[in-house]
C-alpha positions, 0 to 999 in steps of 0.5 A: 489512521485506521487498519483496512483490508482490500482485495488486490485484483491487479497482477501488473503494475499498470492496474494497481490498488492505491494504498496512500494518495500523495499529499493526504498527510504531511508525514506518514507511516504505512503498515501493510500486511500480505494475508496470503498463507503461501509464501510465493504470493507476493505483494509489490509496492510501487511509488508514484514513478512506477518503482517497486520499492518493497516486495512482501511475501505471504504472511509477511508485513512491512512498516514503512515511512512514506514520502508524503508527496508520492502515491503508494500503490500495490499489486500481487502475483495472484488475482484476489490476494488480500492485504491489510493496510493502514496509514498513520500520521499527521493529516494535511490541512489542504485535504478535506473530507467534505 
């Protein structure tokens, strides 16, 4: 795994940023940090079924186990919020980088 930063431009769950795609790993841990300095600037994490399962305040972070069969997406309360994220775990042999 590695850490990356991304701009979350979505402010609704219909247009989200994908943090983890289903079946990329056989087991995984997700790290997400909300880089905003304003506590009320939340980042929401959703699973494949559009269910919010985490709400991260500005300056907050989460380390979560991920169901490898579900895609994890994010959106924010404001446009252009920055998140730092990483997915760590065992790569799936079914996924090719080529």
